[in-house]
C-alpha positions in Angstrom: -16.9 31.1 -61.7 -17.2 30.2 -58.0 -13.9 31.7 -56.7 -14.8 30.2 -53.4 -13.6 26.4 -54.4 -10.5 27.5 -56.4 -7.3 25.8 -55.3 -5.9 29.3 -54.4 -8.6 29.7 -51.7 -7.8 26.5 -50.1 -4.2 27.2 -50.2 -5.1 30.4 -48.3 -7.6 28.2 -46.1 -4.5 26.0 -45.1 -2.3 28.8 -44.0 -4.9 30.4 -42.2 -5.5 27.3 -40.3 -1.8 26.1 -39.7 -0.7 29.7 -38.7 -3.6 30.3 -36.3 -3.9 27.0 -34.7 -3.8 28.2 -31.0 -6.5 30.6 -31.6 -8.7 28.3 -33.6 -8.4 25.5 -30.9 -9.4 28.2 -28.2 -12.3 29.4 -30.3 -13.6 25.6 -30.7 -13.2 25.3 -27.0 -15.1 28.5 -26.4 -18.0 27.3 -28.8 -18.1 24.1 -27.5 -18.3 25.5 -23.8 -21.3 27.6 -25.2 -23.2 24.9 -26.6 -22.9 22.8 -23.8 -24.5 25.5 -21.8 -27.4 25.2 -24.1 -28.0 21.3 -23.2 -30.2 22.5 -20.4 -33.0 23.8 -23.0 -33.1 20.4 -24.4 -36.6 19.3 -24.1 -37.9 15.6 -24.1 -41.1 15.0 -26.0 -44.1 14.5 -24.0 -46.8 13.8 -26.6 -47.0 11.4 -29.7 -45.0 12.7 -32.6 -47.4 14.9 -34.8 -46.7 14.1 -38.2 -49.1 16.5 -39.7 -48.5 20.1 -40.3 -50.4 22.3 -37.7 -53.0 23.5 -40.1 -53.8 20.4 -41.4 -57.6 19.6 -41.6 -57.2 16.4 -39.4 -55.2 18.3 -36.9 -57.9 21.2 -36.5 -60.6 18.6 -36.3 -58.6 16.9 -33.5 -57.9 20.3 -31.9 -61.8 21.4 -32.1 -62.6 18.1 -30.3 -60.0 18.8 -27.5 -61.5 22.5 -27.3 -65.0 21.2 -26.4 -64.1 17.9 -24.4 -60.6 18.4 -23.4 -57.7 16.3 -23.6 -58.7 12.6 -24.3 -55.5 11.1 -23.9 -55.2 11.5 -20.2 -56.4 8.0 -18.9 -54.1 5.4 -17.1 -55.7 1.9 -16.4 -54.6 -0.6 -14.0 -55.8 -4.0 -14.9 -55.8 -7.6 -13.0 -56.7 -10.9 -14.1 -56.5 -13.3 -11.2 -58.7 -16.4 -9.9 -57.6 -15.4 -6.3 -58.7 -11.6 -6.7 -62.3 -11.7 -5.3 -61.2 -12.2 -1.6 -61.7 -10.0 1.2 -58.0 -9.0 1.8 -57.1 -8.6 -1.9 -60.5 -6.6 -3.0 -59.7 -4.1 -0.1 -56.0 -3.7 -1.0 -57.1 -3.1 -4.5 -59.7 -0.3 -3.4 -56.6 1.0 -1.2 -54.4 1.3 -3.9 -56.9 3.1 -6.1 -57.9 5.4 -3.1 -54.2 6.3 -2.5 -53.8 8.0 -6.0 -56.8 10.4 -5.4 -54.7 12.8 -3.4 -52.1 13.3 -6.0 -52.3 16.7 -7.5 -51.6 15.0 -11.0 -54.7 13.1 -10.8 -58.4 14.5 -11.6 -60.3 11.4 -10.9 -60.2 7.6 -10.0 -62.6 5.2 -10.6 -62.3 1.7 -9.3 -64.7 -1.0 -7.9 -65.3 1.1 -4.7 -66.3 4.2 -6.9 -68.8 2.3 -9.0 -72.3 3.8 -8.1 -75.7 2.1 -8.6 -78.4 4.2 -10.4 -81.5 4.1 -8.1 -84.8 5.4 -8.6 -86.2 7.5 -5.9 -90.2 7.7 -6.3 -90.7 9.8 -3.6 -88.3 12.6 -4.8 -89.2 11.8 -8.5 -85.2 11.7 -9.3 -82.4 9.0 -9.5 -79.7 8.9 -6.9 -76.5 7.2 -6.7 -75.5 4.6 -4.1 -72.1 2.9 -3.8 -71.6 -0.7 -4.6 -69.3 -0.7 -1.5 -70.4 1.7 1.1 -67.3 0.9 3.5 -64.3 -1.8 3.2 -65.5 -5.3 2.7 -65.4 -7.8 5.7 -67.4 -10.9 4.8 -66.9 -13.4 1.9 -70.8 -12.9 1.3 -70.2 -9.4 0.5 -67.6 -10.3 -1.8 -70.0 -12.9 -3.6 -72.7 -10.1 -3.8 -70.3 -7.7 -5.3 -69.1 -10.0 -7.8 -72.7 -11.2 -8.9 -74.0 -7.6 -9.3 -71.0 -6.4 -11.3 -71.0 -9.2 -13.8 -74.7 -9.9 -14.2 -76.8 -6.9 -13.5 -74.9 -3.7 -14.6 -74.0 -4.1 -18.4 -73.1 0.1 -18.1 -69.8 -0.8 -16.8 -68.8 -3.9 -18.7 -65.9 -3.5 -20.9 -64.9 -0.3 -19.0 -64.2 -1.5 -15.5 -64.3 -5.2 -16.0 -64.8 -7.8 -18.6 -67.5 -10.1 -17.5 -66.6 -12.8 -19.8 -62.7 -13.1 -18.2 -63.2 -11.5 -15.0 -60.9 -9.2 -15.6 -60.9 -6.0 -13.4 -59.2 -2.6 -14.0 -59.2 0.9 -12.5 -59.1 4.1 -14.6 -56.9 7.0 -13.1 -57.6 10.4 -15.1 -54.8 12.5 -14.9 -55.0 16.2 -14.6 -55.4 17.5 -18.4 -53.1 20.7 -17.8 -50.2 18.5 -16.6 -50.6 15.3 -18.7 -48.5 16.8 -21.3 -45.8 18.4 -19.3 -42.8 16.7 -17.2 -45.0 16.5 -14.1 -46.6 13.5 -15.7 -43.2 11.6 -15.8 -42.8 12.4 -12.0 -46.1 10.9 -11.1 -45.6 7.7 -13.3 -42.2 7.0 -12.4 -42.2 8.2 -8.8 -45.7 7.7 -7.7 -47.6 5.1 -9.7 -44.9 2.6 -10.4 -43.8 2.2 -6.9 -47.3 2.0 -5.3 -48.2 -0.7 -8.0 -45.1 -2.4 -7.2 -45.7 -2.5 -3.6 -49.4 -3.9 -4.2 -47.7 -6.8 -6.0 -45.6 -7.5 -3.4 -48.1 -7.7 -0.6 -50.9 -9.6 -2.8 -48.5 -11.7 -5.1 -51.0 -10.4 -7.8 -49.7 -9.2 -11.3 -50.8 -5.7 -12.2 -51.0 -4.7 -15.9 -50.6 -0.8 -16.4 -51.4 0.8 -19.6 -52.9 4.0 -21.1 -51.5 6.8 -23.2 -49.9 8.9 -20.3 -48.1 5.9 -18.8 -47.1 4.5 -22.6 -45.7 7.9 -23.4 -43.6 8.2 -20.3 -42.0 4.9 -20.6 -41.5 5.2 -24.3 -39.9 8.6 -23.8 -37.5 7.2 -21.1 -36.5 4.5 -23.6 -35.5 7.2 -26.2 -33.7 9.0 -23.8 -31.7 5.9 -22.2 -31.0 4.8 -25.9 -29.2 8.0 -26.8 -26.3 7.2 -24.6 -26.3 3.7 -25.6 -26.2 4.4 -29.5 -23.4 7.3 -28.9 -21.2 4.9 -26.8 -21.9 1.7 -29.3 -21.4 4.1 -32.3 -18.0 5.4 -30.8 -16.9 2.0 -29.9 -17.9 0.2 -33.3 -16.6 2.9 -35.5 -13.2 3.5 -33.4 -12.5 -0.3 -33.5 -12.9 -0.2 -37.2 -10.7 2.8 -37.3 -8.0 1.2 -35.5 -8.1 -1.9 -37.5 -7.5 0.0 -40.6 -5.2 2.3 -39.2 -3.4 0.4 -36.5 -2.6 3.7 -34.7 -3.8 4.6 -31.2 -2.9 8.2 -31.9 -4.9 8.3 -35.2 -8.3 6.6 -33.5 -7.8 8.8 -30.3 -7.7 12.1 -32.6 -11.1 10.8 -34.5 -12.8 10.3 -31.3 -12.0 13.7 -29.9 -13.4 15.1 -33.0 -16.4 13.1 -33.2 -17.1 13.5 -29.6 -16.9 17.3 -29.7 -19.4 17.0 -32.7 -21.9 15.1 -30.6 -21.6 18.0 -27.7 -22.5 20.4 -30.7 -25.1 18.8 -31.9 -27.0 18.3 -28.4 -26.0 22.3 -28.1 -27.8 22.8 -31.5 -30.8 20.9 -30.0 -30.8 23.0 -26.9 -30.2 26.3 -28.6 -33.0 25.9 -31.0 -35.2 24.5 -28.2 -36.4 21.5 -30.2 -37.8 18.5 -28.6 -35.6 15.2 -28.5 -38.1 12.7 -30.4 -37.2 9.0 -31.6 -35.8 11.0 -34.7 -33.7 13.6 -33.5 -32.4 11.0 -30.8 -30.9 9.4 -33.7 -28.5 12.4 -34.7 -25.6 12.4 -32.1 -24.6 8.6 -33.2 -25.3 9.7 -36.9 -22.6 12.2 -36.6 -20.5 9.8 -35.2 -21.0 7.5 -37.9 -20.8 10.4 -40.7 -17.6 12.1 -39.0 -15.4 9.1 -38.7 -15.2 8.5 -42.7 -14.2 12.6 -42.9 -11.4 11.6 -40.4 -10.5 8.6 -42.6 -10.0 10.7 -45.6 -8.0 13.4 -44.0 -5.8 11.1 -41.9 -5.4 8.5 -44.7 -4.2 11.4 -46.8 -1.7 12.9 -44.4 -0.1 9.4 -44.2 0.0 9.0 -47.8 1.7 12.4 -48.4 4.2 11.8 -45.5 5.0 8.4 -46.9 5.4 10.2 -50.3 7.8 13.0 -49.3 8.5 12.9 -45.8 7.6 16.5 -45.1 5.1 16.8 -42.3 4.1 20.4 -42.7 3.8 20.2 -46.5 1.7 16.9 -45.7 -0.7 18.9 -43.6 -0.9 21.7 -46.0 -1.9 19.3 -48.7 -4.3 17.6 -46.5 -6.5 20.5 -46.4 -6.0 21.8 -50.0 -6.5 18.3 -51.8 -8.8 16.5 -49.3 -10.8 19.6 -47.8 -12.6 20.9 -51.0 -13.7 16.8 -51.7 -15.0 16.5 -48.2 -16.8 19.7 -48.2 -18.5 18.6 -51.4 -19.4 15.3 -49.7 -20.5 16.6 -46.5 -22.7 19.3 -48.6 -24.4 16.5 -50.5 -25.0 14.5 -47.4 -26.3 17.5 -45.7 -28.5 18.2 -48.5 -30.2 14.6 -48.2 -31.1 15.5 -44.6 -32.1 19.2 -45.6 -34.9 18.1 -47.9 -36.9 17.1 -45.0 -36.9 20.9 -43.8 -39.3 21.4 -47.0 -41.9 19.3 -45.8 -44.8 20.6 -43.6 -44.3 18.1 -41.0 -42.8 19.9 -37.8 -41.1 16.7 -36.8 -39.2 16.3 -40.0 -38.2 20.0 -40.3 -36.4 19.8 -37.0 -34.6 16.5 -37.7 -33.8 18.0 -41.2 -32.4 21.2 -39.5 -30.6 19.7 -36.8 -29.0 16.9 -38.9 -27.9 19.4 -41.8 -26.3 21.9 -39.4 -24.5 19.3 -37.3 -23.2 17.6 -40.7 -21.5 20.7 -41.6 -20.2 21.3 -38.1 -18.6 18.0 -38.0 -16.9 18.8 -41.3 -15.5 22.1 -39.7 -14.4 20.3 -36.9 -12.6 17.6 -38.6 -11.0 20.2 -41.1 -9.8 22.4 -38.2 -8.6 19.9 -35.4 -7.0 17.1 -37.4 -4.3 19.2 -39.1 -3.7 21.4 -36.0 -3.3 18.5 -33.7 -1.0 16.7 -36.2 1.2 19.8 -35.8 1.9 19.1 -32.3 2.4 15.4 -32.9 5.9 13.5 -34.0 6.2 12.1 -37.3 4.2 8.9 -37.9 6.2 5.7 -37.3 6.6 3.1 -39.8 4.0 0.8 -38.2 1.5 3.6 -38.5 1.7 3.6 -42.3 1.9 -0.2 -42.8 -1.9 -0.2 -43.7 -1.3 1.7 -46.8 0.5 -1.5 -48.1 -2.3 -4.0 -47.0 -2.4 -6.8 -49.4 -5.9 -7.8 -48.8 -7.1 -4.3 -49.9 -5.0 -4.7 -52.9 -6.6 -8.0 -53.5 -10.1 -6.5 -53.2 -8.8 -3.6 -55.5 -7.4 -6.0 -58.0 -10.9 -8.0 -57.9 -13.0 -4.9 -58.7 -10.7 -4.0 -61.7 -10.9 -7.4 -63.2 -14.7 -7.3 -62.8 -14.9 -4.0 -64.7 -12.0 -5.1 -67.3 -13.4 -8.5 -68.2 -16.9 -8.9 -66.5 -18.9 -6.0 -67.4 -21.6 -7.8 -69.1 -22.0 -9.8 -65.9 -22.2 -6.7 -64.0 -24.9 -5.3 -66.3 -27.1 -8.4 -66.3 -26.6 -8.6 -62.5 -27.9 -4.8 -62.3 -30.8 -5.7 -64.7 -31.7 -8.7 -62.6 -31.6 -6.9 -59.3 -34.0 -4.0 -60.8 -36.6 -6.5 -62.1 -36.6 -8.5 -58.6 -36.7 -5.2 -56.7 -39.5 -3.7 -58.6 -41.5 -7.1 -57.8 -40.7 -6.3 -54.1 -41.7 -2.6 -54.2 -45.3 -3.9 -55.1 -45.4 -6.0 -51.9 -44.5 -3.0 -49.9 -47.1 -2.0 -47.2 -47.9 1.3 -45.3 -48.1 1.2 -41.4 -49.7 3.8 -39.6 -49.6 2.0 -36.2 -48.9 4.2 -33.1 -47.4 1.3 -31.2 -45.4 -0.7 -33.5 -42.2 1.0 -33.3 -42.3 1.1 -29.4 -40.0 -1.6 -27.8 -42.0 -4.8 -28.2 -40.0 -6.8 -25.4 -40.6 -4.2 -22.8 -43.0 -4.8 -20.0 -45.4 -1.8 -20.9 -45.6 -3.2 -24.3 -46.7 -6.5 -23.0 -49.2 -4.8 -21.0 -50.6 -3.1 -24.2 -51.2 -6.6 -25.7 -53.0 -7.7 -22.4 -55.5 -4.8 -22.6 -55.9 -5.2 -26.4 -57.0 -9.0 -25.6 -59.1 -8.1 -22.6 -60.6 -4.9 -23.4 -60.1 -4.6 -27.3 -57.4 -1.9 -27.3 -56.3 1.2 -25.7 -56.0 3.7 -28.6 -58.7 5.8 -28.5 -60.9 6.7 -31.4 -63.5 9.5 -31.1 -66.7 10.2 -33.0 -68.1 13.8 -32.2 -71.7 14.3 -33.3 -72.6 18.2 -33.7 -76.4 18.2 -33.5 -76.2 21.9 -34.6 -78.7 23.0 -31.9 -78.9 23.4 -28.3 -79.8 20.3 -26.3 -79.9 18.4 -29.5 -77.9 15.5 -28.2 -80.9 14.4 -25.7 -83.4 14.3 -28.4 -84.6 10.6 -28.8 -84.0 10.6 -32.5 -80.5 11.6 -31.9 -80.0 9.0 -29.3 -81.3 6.2 -31.6 -79.2 7.4 -34.5 -76.2 7.0 -32.0 -77.5 3.8 -30.7 -77.3 2.3 -34.2 -74.0 3.9 -34.9 -72.5 2.1 -31.7 -74.0 -1.1 -33.0 -72.1 -1.0 -36.0 -69.0 -0.2 -34.1 -69.4 -3.3 -31.9 -69.5 -5.1 -35.1 -66.0 -4.2 -36.0 -63.8 -6.8 -34.0 -60.9 -4.4 -33.8 -62.8 -1.8 -31.8 -64.2 -2.0 -28.1 -67.5 -1.6 -27.3 -68.3 2.3 -27.1 -69.0 4.8 -24.5 -71.4 7.4 -24.8 -74.4 9.4 -23.5 -76.4 6.4 -24.9 -75.0 4.1 -22.4 -76.1 6.5 -19.6 -79.6 6.8 -21.0 -79.8 3.0 -21.2 -78.7 2.8 -17.6 -81.3 5.3 -16.6 -83.8 3.3 -17.9 -82.6 0.4 -16.0 -82.8 2.1 -12.9 -86.2 3.4 -13.6 -87.3 -0.3 -13.7 -85.6 -0.9 -10.3 -82.5 -2.4 -12.0 -83.8 -4.9 -14.1 -80.7 -5.5 -16.7 -83.4 -6.6 -19.1 -84.4 -2.8 -19.5 -81.0 -1.7 -20.3 -81.9 -0.2 -23.6 -83.2 3.3 -24.9 -86.5 4.4 -23.8 -89.5 4.5 -26.0 -91.0 7.7 -26.9 -93.5 7.3 -24.2 -91.1 6.4 -21.5 -88.8 9.2 -22.6 -90.5 12.0 -21.1 -90.9 10.6 -17.5 -87.3 9.0 -17.4 -85.9 12.2 -18.6 -87.8 14.1 -15.8 -86.3 11.8 -13.3 -82.9 12.7 -15.0 -83.3 16.3 -15.0 -83.8 16.4 -11.0 -80.9 14.1 -10.6 -77.6 16.7 -10.1 -75.5 13.3 -9.9 -76.9 12.4 -13.3 -75.7 15.6 -14.7 -72.2 15.2 -13.4 -72.1 12.0 -15.3 -73.0 13.5 -18.7 -70.4 16.0 -18.5 -67.9 13.3 -19.8 -70.1 12.5 -22.5 -71.9 15.7 -23.6 -70.7 19.2 -23.7 -72.4 22.0 -21.5 -74.7 23.3 -24.1 -76.0 19.8 -25.1 -75.1 20.3 -28.7 -72.0 18.2 -28.8 -72.0 14.6 -27.9 -68.9 12.1 -28.2 -68.8 8.2 -28.5 -65.7 6.9 -27.5 -64.2 3.6 -28.4 -60.7 2.0 -28.2 -58.8 0.3 -31.1 -56.5 -2.5 -31.3 -53.1 -1.9 -32.8 -53.8 -2.1 -36.6 -52.1 -0.9 -39.7 -52.9 1.7 -42.2 -54.8 -0.2 -44.5 -56.9 -1.8 -41.9 -57.4 1.3 -40.3 -58.7 2.9 -43.6 -61.3 0.0 -44.2 -62.5 0.8 -40.8 -62.7 4.6 -41.3 -64.5 3.8 -44.6 -67.0 1.5 -43.0 -68.0 3.8 -40.4 -68.6 6.7 -42.6 -70.7 4.9 -44.5 -72.6 4.2 -41.8 -72.5 7.7 -40.5 -73.6 9.1 -43.8 -76.6 6.8 -43.6 -77.7 7.5 -40.2 -76.9 11.3 -40.1 -78.3 13.6 -42.6 -75.7 16.2 -43.3 -78.3 19.1 -43.3 -79.0 18.3 -39.7 -75.9 16.8 -38.3 -72.0 16.7 -38.7 -70.1 14.0 -37.6 -66.3 13.9 -37.4 -64.0 11.3 -36.6 -60.7 12.0 -34.4 -58.6 10.7 -31.8 -54.9 10.0 -31.5 -55.0 6.8 -33.6 -56.6 8.5 -36.4 -54.4 11.5 -36.3 -51.1 9.3 -36.3 -52.3 7.1 -39.2 -53.4 10.1 -41.5 -49.8 11.6 -40.4 -48.3 8.4 -41.7 -50.1 8.6 -45.0 -49.2 12.3 -45.3 -45.5 11.3 -44.8 -45.7 8.6 -47.6 -47.0 11.1 -50.1 -44.1 13.4 -49.4 -41.6 10.5 -49.5 -41.5 10.9 -53.2 -41.4 14.7 -53.1 -38.5 14.6 -50.3 -36.5 12.0 -52.2 -37.2 13.8 -55.5 -35.8 17.1 -53.8 -32.8 15.3 -52.8 -31.9 14.1 -56.2 -32.9 17.3 -57.9 -30.8 19.1 -55.6 -27.8 16.9 -55.9 -28.4 16.6 -59.6 -28.1 20.4 -59.8 -24.9 20.2 -57.7 -23.2 17.5 -60.0 -24.2 19.8 -63.1 -22.7 22.6 -61.7 -19.7 20.6 -60.9 -19.1 18.8 -64.1 -21.4 20.7 -66.4 -22.5 17.6 -68.3 -25.9 16.1 -68.5 -24.6 13.2 -69.5 -22.5 12.8 -66.5 -25.6 13.5 -64.3 -27.4 10.4 -65.7 -24.5 8.4 -65.2 -23.8 9.4 -61.8 -27.6 8.8 -60.7 -27.7 5.3 -61.8 -25.3 4.0 -59.4 -27.1 5.6 -56.6 -30.7 5.1 -57.5 -29.9 1.3 -58.0 -29.3 0.8 -54.3 -32.4 2.6 -53.1 -34.6 0.6 -55.5 -32.9 -2.5 -54.3 -33.5 -1.6 -50.4 -37.1 -0.9 -51.5 -37.5 -4.3 -52.8 -36.1 -5.9 -49.9 -38.7 -3.9 -47.8 -41.3 -5.6 -49.5 -39.9 -9.3 -49.4 -39.0 -8.7 -45.8 -42.4 -7.4 -44.9 -40.6 -4.1 -43.6 -43.6 -1.5 -43.8 -43.3 2.1 -44.9 -43.5 4.2 -41.7 -42.3 7.3 -40.5 -39.0 5.5 -39.2 -38.4 3.8 -42.6 -39.2 6.7 -44.7 -36.0 8.2 -43.6 -34.0 5.4 -45.3 -34.2 6.8 -48.8 -33.0 10.3 -48.4 -30.5 9.6 -45.8 -28.9 6.9 -47.7 -29.0 8.8 -51.2 -27.5 11.7 -49.4 -24.4 9.5 -48.3 -24.0 7.2 -51.1 -23.5 10.1 -53.7 -20.4 11.0 -51.8 -18.6 8.0 -53.5 -19.9 9.1 -56.9 -18.2 12.7 -56.4 -15.0 11.3 -55.1 -14.9 8.7 -58.1 -15.8 11.1 -60.7 -13.2 14.0 -59.5 -10.5 11.6 -59.5 -11.7 10.3 -62.9 -11.7 13.9 -64.4 -8.0 14.3 -62.8 -7.0 11.1 -64.1 -8.1 12.1 -67.6 -5.9 15.3 -67.6 -2.9 13.2 -66.3 -3.2 10.4 -69.1 -3.9 12.9 -72.0 -7.8 12.1 -72.3 -7.3 8.1 -72.5 -10.5 6.9 -70.9 -9.9 3.3 -70.0 -6.2 4.3 -68.2 -8.2 6.9 -66.4 -11.1 4.9 -65.5 -8.8 2.3 -63.8 -6.7 4.9 -62.1 -9.5 6.5 -60.5 -10.7 2.9 -59.4 -7.4 2.1 -57.8 -7.1 5.4 -56.3 -10.5 5.9 -54.8 -11.5 2.0 -54.1 -9.5 1.7 -51.0 -11.0 4.9 -49.4 -14.5 4.0 -50.4 -13.7 0.7 -48.9 -13.0 2.1 -45.8 -15.6 4.7 -45.4 -18.2 2.1 -46.4 -17.1 -0.3 -43.8 -17.3 2.3 -41.1 -20.9 3.4 -42.5 -22.1 -0.1 -42.9 -21.1 -1.0 -39.3 -21.9 2.3 -37.7 -25.5 2.3 -38.9 -25.7 -1.2 -37.9 -25.4 0.1 -34.5 -29.0 1.3 -34.7 -30.1 -2.5 -35.1 -29.4 -2.9 -31.2 -32.3 -0.4 -30.6 -35.5 -1.7 -28.9 -37.6 0.3 -31.1 -38.3 -1.6 -34.3 -38.3 1.5 -36.6 -34.8 2.3 -35.5 -33.9 -1.2 -36.1 -35.3 -1.0 -39.7 -33.6 2.2 -40.1 -30.2 0.9 -39.1 -30.2 -2.1 -41.0 -31.9 -0.7 -44.4 -29.5 2.3 -44.5 -26.4 -0.3 -44.0 -27.6 -2.5 -46.6 -28.3 0.4 -49.1 -24.7 1.8 -48.6 -23.0 -1.3 -49.0 -25.2 -1.7 -52.1 -24.0 1.7 -52.9 -20.2 1.1 -52.6 -20.3 -1.7 -54.9 -22.5 0.0 -57.5 -20.0 2.9 -57.5 -17.0 0.7 -57.8 -18.5 -1.6 -60.4 -21.4 -0.4 -62.1 -20.2 3.5 -62.4 -16.8 2.5 -64.1 -18.5 0.0 -66.3 -20.8 2.9 -67.5 -17.9 5.5 -68.2 -16.1 2.7 -70.3 -19.1 1.7 -72.1 -20.3 5.1 -73.2 -16.9 6.5 -73.5 -17.3 7.9 -76.7 -20.4 9.9 -75.8 -18.9 11.7 -72.5 -15.6 12.1 -73.3 -16.0 15.9 -73.8 -12.7 17.4 -73.0 -14.0 21.2 -72.6 -16.5 20.0 -70.1 -14.4 18.1 -67.9 -11.4 20.2 -68.3 -12.7 23.0 -66.6 -15.2 22.1 -64.1 -17.2 24.7 -62.3 -15.7 23.5 -58.9 -12.4 22.0 -58.7 -13.1 19.3 -56.1 -9.4 17.6 -56.1 -6.8 20.1 -57.1 -4.3 19.3 -59.8 -0.8 18.2 -58.3 1.3 21.5 -58.0 4.2 21.6 -55.7 5.3 25.1 -56.8 5.9 27.4 -53.8 4.7 24.9 -51.2 8.1 25.0 -49.4 7.2 28.5 -48.2 4.4 27.1 -46.2 7.3 25.3 -43.9 6.9 28.5 -41.9 3.5 27.8 -41.0 4.6 25.3 -38.3 
C-alpha cells in the first residue's frame, strides 16, 4: 500500500524536521526571499475578465471584429447636465478642457461641441464640405443661443452621441490610443491626467462632471481590486488572530500563527509573480484565503502540542507527536481543500485555471509552512505556562459538546426531520435562482464611477458597447442602397428595444448627407431614394472629409459595416431575449446567401462567458465530488462510507443554493466559486471525524455507539474552533465594495457553518442508524492511508535527542 502515509514515514519526517531545524528555517527564509523577488512580475489586469476559452466561437467572432475595426472599448466620455452650462464662460471652459486632452500621447481623438462639424453642400465644387459649429471661442450670448438652437433642433446626426436634446445633457468623447488602451499607460492617463483636469474644471465652473467609458471604469475598478488586497489581508489577519487568541489566550501561539500565515501570503504573491499571472478580482482573493485556511492548520497543530504537553509534560515528545499524529491528518485535509480549488484547472477558462493553480499551490505551501515552522519554533520556546493550557478545560466548550452528544443520542429523529425539511425548502429555493451576466453588477456600487455609469445609462441608455457587424461578402457592398435600407430597418428594431441606445452607423452618415444636400433641412434626415442616391453619392465621393467620417463605420474595402449601440446594465436572461429578438430581425432582413451578420462586443462576450461558466459549474463541482470520493474510497475502502461521508457535505451546498434563490443572489462568476470552495473545505471535518471514529472502533473493540460518541467528543472541539475561524475569516470578504466578493464571503461562511453542524450532528447520526451495514472490520481495520496513527509510545524516548 501507500508507504508514504505510514506511521513510520511520519516518524522519520518528525526526526528530520526536529534534527535539522536551523537548516530548514534558513531554507524557508531563502525561498521567501526568492519568491519576494518575483513580486515585481505580478501584473494587474487591464481588461475585463475573459471567461471564455480563447478558441471559443464567441471570442473568435469578437477578435475578427477587432481585426477589422480595431479596439471598440477605447472610448471615455465626459458628461454634464447643468442648467447654467450654456453660458459664454462655461462653454468656453468646456471646450478648453476637451482641447487640453488632444495633446496627450494616449489620446487618438477628442470630439466635443467645438469639434462638431456641419456638412455643407458646395454646388460649385459638387461636393460636401465640413464647417465647424464654433469657428473660434464664443464671445456673445447670441452665439451661445444660436449654437444651442442648431444643436438641439437641426442636427439629429449628433443626437444621443454628443448630446441628449430632451434633457440638454452634453458630453465629450475621448478616444484613447488603441495600442495602449489595455496597458499600464491607460492608468497613468486616467489617474494623472484625466481626473486632475476634470477636477480643476469642476472647481473653476462649479459644474459636476460625470466620467465613464470602459477604459475609465476598468482603471478605477482595477485600482479598487488592488486596494482591497491590502484591506482583506489586514482584516483577515486581525479577525483570525483575535479569534485565535480568544481560544488559546496565548500571545505566543497567536504570534507564531501570524508569522506562518504571513509567510504563506508572501509565498502566494510570489507564486503569482513567478507564473506571471494577472491579479484579477478572483486571484486577489487568494492571499486572505490562505490566511483563513492557514489558521485552522495552526489550531490543529498547536492544540495537539498543548494537549500532549498537558498529558505527559515532555516537550520534545509532544512536538514529535504533533508531527506524527496531526501531520498526516492535516495533509489529508489540505489535499482535499486544494482538490476543491484544483478542479477549476480542468475548465477551459483561463481566468479560472489561473485561480485554481495559484490557490491549490498556495494551500499545499501553507500546509508545509505550518508543519515545519510551528514545531521548530516551539523547540526554542519555554514550556507552556498553566494559563496557556486553560482553554483545554473551558466549560462552555464542554457544554457545546454535551449538547451535540445529547442531540445525536436522543434527538436523532429530529435531526433527520430537520435535514429533510432543509432539503425540501432548498430545492424550492434552487428553482428561484437567476443567472446574471452583468459586466457591471459586481463593481463597487457606492463608488463615484458607478454612479456615473447610472447617469449615462439614464441620459444615453447605457455605456456597454454592443456591436453588429454586417459582411456584405463583396467589395463596396455596404454603400448599396439595398444594404443601407436593410441596416436602417435593423436600426429601427434596435431603437424599439428600451435597453439599447440609438445606434450609430454609416446609415446615420448617409442620412446626414441627404440633409446636407437639401441645405441642412432636418426633415430630409433620411435615406435617399434610388433617384437621389446617385447624385448625393457623387457629392460624397468628391468629399475627402466625408471619407474620413466613413472610416469609423465601414472598413477600407467597403465590404464590412458596423452598427454600434450601447446597452444598459442588464442580466443574462434579458440579454438573451434581446439577442433572440435581434437575431429574428436579422434573419428576416439579411438573406444568409448574401450577408453574414454577427453580434459581438464586450457586453455580449461577458454574458456568453457567464453562461459558459454556469454550464461548467456542474462539471467543476462534480469533479470535486468525484476526486474527493475517490480519495475517501482509497482511505476507507468502503462504498457505503463514501455515501455516508458525502451526505453531510452535499446538504450544506444545497442549503446555500436554496438561500441564493430566496435572497435573490444570482449565479454569476463570483458566486459560482462558492460551491467547489466550500465543498473542498467542509469535507475536512468529515475526514477528521471518520479517521478518529476508526481509531475509536479499534480502541473500543468495535463497539460502534461508544466509538461514535468518543469521536464526537474528541473532534467536536477542534471542529468548532476551526469552523469558527473559517466562518469569521470568510466573513471578512463581506466588507468588500464588490458585490460578488460580498456574496462569496457570506455564502461560503454560511455553508461552512452548516457543514460543521452537519458533520457533528447528521454524520454521527447516520453512523449510528446504519451501524449494522457499515461495521465491516476488515475494511476499517486496515485503511489504505492511516490518517491518525494509533497510540504507540515505544521508542519515543529516543527522540529526546532531537532537541
